[in-house]
C-alpha positions in Angstrom: -0.5 -13.8 13.3 -1.6 -10.3 14.2 -3.9 -8.2 11.8 -2.7 -5.8 9.7 -4.1 -2.8 8.9 -5.2 -2.0 5.4 -7.7 0.5 4.0 -10.5 -0.1 2.2 -9.0 1.4 -0.6 -6.0 -0.4 -0.6 -7.7 -3.8 0.0 -9.5 -2.8 -2.8 -6.8 -2.3 -5.4 -5.6 -5.7 -4.0 -8.4 -7.6 -4.8 -8.3 -6.0 -8.5 -4.8 -7.4 -8.7 -5.3 -10.7 -7.6 -8.6 -10.9 -9.2 -6.2 -9.9 -12.8 -3.4 -12.3 -11.8 -6.0 -15.0 -11.5 -8.3 -14.2 -14.2 -6.1 -13.1 -16.9 -2.8 -13.5 -16.6 -2.7 -17.3 -15.1 -4.6 -18.7 -18.3 -2.1 -17.0 -20.8 0.8 -18.3 -18.9 -0.8 -21.6 -19.0 -1.6 -21.2 -22.7 2.1 -20.3 -23.2 3.9 -23.3 -21.3 1.3 -25.8 -23.8 2.8 -24.1 -26.6 6.4 -24.0 -25.5 5.9 -27.6 -24.6 4.3 -28.5 -28.1 7.8 -27.4 -29.7 9.6 -30.4 -28.4 12.7 -31.1 -25.7 12.3 -28.8 -23.2 15.8 -29.0 -21.8 17.0 -26.5 -24.4 13.5 -24.8 -25.1 13.8 -20.8 -23.9 10.5 -20.3 -24.1 9.0 -22.7 -22.1 12.0 -21.8 -18.9 10.8 -18.1 -19.3 7.0 -19.1 -19.2 8.0 -21.5 -16.1 9.9 -18.5 -14.7 7.2 -16.2 -15.0 4.6 -18.5 -13.5 6.4 -18.9 -10.3 6.6 -15.3 -9.7 3.0 -14.5 -11.1 1.9 -17.6 -8.3 4.6 -16.1 -5.4 2.7 -12.8 -6.1 -1.0 -14.3 -6.0 0.2 -16.0 -2.7 1.4 -13.0 -1.4 -1.5 -11.2 -1.6 -4.1 -13.8 -0.5 -1.7 -13.6 2.9 -1.9 -10.2 2.9 -5.7 -9.9 2.4 -6.0 -12.8 4.5 -4.6 -10.6 7.8 -5.7 -7.6 6.9 -7.9 -5.8 9.5 -10.0 -3.7 6.7 -10.2 -0.1 7.8 -13.2 2.5 6.5 -12.3 5.6 7.1 -15.8 6.7 5.9 -17.9 4.8 8.8 -15.5 6.4 11.7 -17.0 8.8 13.8 -15.3 12.5 13.0 -13.4 13.3 15.8 -11.2 15.5 14.3 -8.2 13.9 15.8 -5.0 12.1 13.0 -6.3 8.2 12.8 -5.2 5.6 10.2 -6.8 6.3 6.9 -7.3 10.4 7.0 -5.8 13.0 5.1 -4.0 15.5 7.1 -2.4 18.8 5.3 0.7 20.0 7.2 2.6 23.2 6.9 6.0 23.2 8.4 6.5 25.8 10.5 9.8 26.9 9.0 10.0 26.9 5.8 5.8 27.3 5.3 5.6 24.9 2.6 2.2 23.1 2.5 1.8 19.1 2.3 -0.8 16.4 2.2 -0.6 13.0 3.1 -2.4 10.0 4.1 -2.1 7.8 6.7 -2.2 3.9 5.4 -1.4 0.5 5.6 2.7 -0.3 5.5 2.0 -2.2 2.1 -0.1 0.7 0.7 2.7 3.3 1.6 3.9 5.3 -1.5 5.7 8.6 -0.9 5.1 9.7 -4.6 1.4 9.7 -3.8 1.5 11.1 -0.9 0.6 7.6 1.0 2.4 7.0 4.3 2.8 4.2 6.4 1.0 4.2 9.7 4.0 3.7 11.1 6.5 6.1 9.6 7.9 8.5 12.2 5.7 11.5 10.3 2.3 9.5 11.0 3.6 8.2 14.3 3.7 12.3 15.2 1.1 13.1 14.0 -1.8 10.1 15.4 -3.6 11.6 17.8 -3.2 15.2 17.4 -5.6 17.7 15.8 -6.1 20.6 13.5 -4.0 23.6 15.1 -1.9 21.4 17.1 2.2 21.2 16.3 3.8 18.2 15.4 7.5 17.5 15.8 9.4 14.8 13.4 12.9 13.6 14.2 13.9 13.7 10.7 17.8 12.4 9.2 17.9 16.3 8.9 16.8 17.1 12.5 13.6 18.1 14.2 11.0 19.5 11.6 7.6 21.0 13.3 4.5 20.7 11.5 1.2 22.5 12.0 -1.8 20.0 11.3 -3.9 22.6 9.3 -6.5 20.5 8.0 -7.9 16.4 9.0 -10.2 15.0 6.6 -11.7 11.4 6.8 -12.4 10.5 3.3 
């Protein structure tokens, strides 16, 4: 299996979630199952079945996070040589040439992407159009609404 790029911040967030699940949520669910078992007949015990279902979902998430971290190529943008080019992990300020609207995006791994927080996947059409370009360059993005041209105004490695 090939390595999947992940920013250092993204890896830290996943590790924090994993620690929370293993060290806080898992013991609480185990205690809830034990408490529900103490109530007797398990066939008709809704508390027991709910706790077991929650345990299954939590364990699936633990496995998912462990797999992602195990297959991750963690990239720390602050250690890269500043070339001025748009690369994975950098933050880019763009100006829509037609509307003059300014947007700021950070290019991240697919599992970190969150458009509401201006985090776009390196595999997205916008990121693909930006990667390798420099400040002052124009990137053409083929969107469902048609061709959109963005001027790259600032590239930050933070």
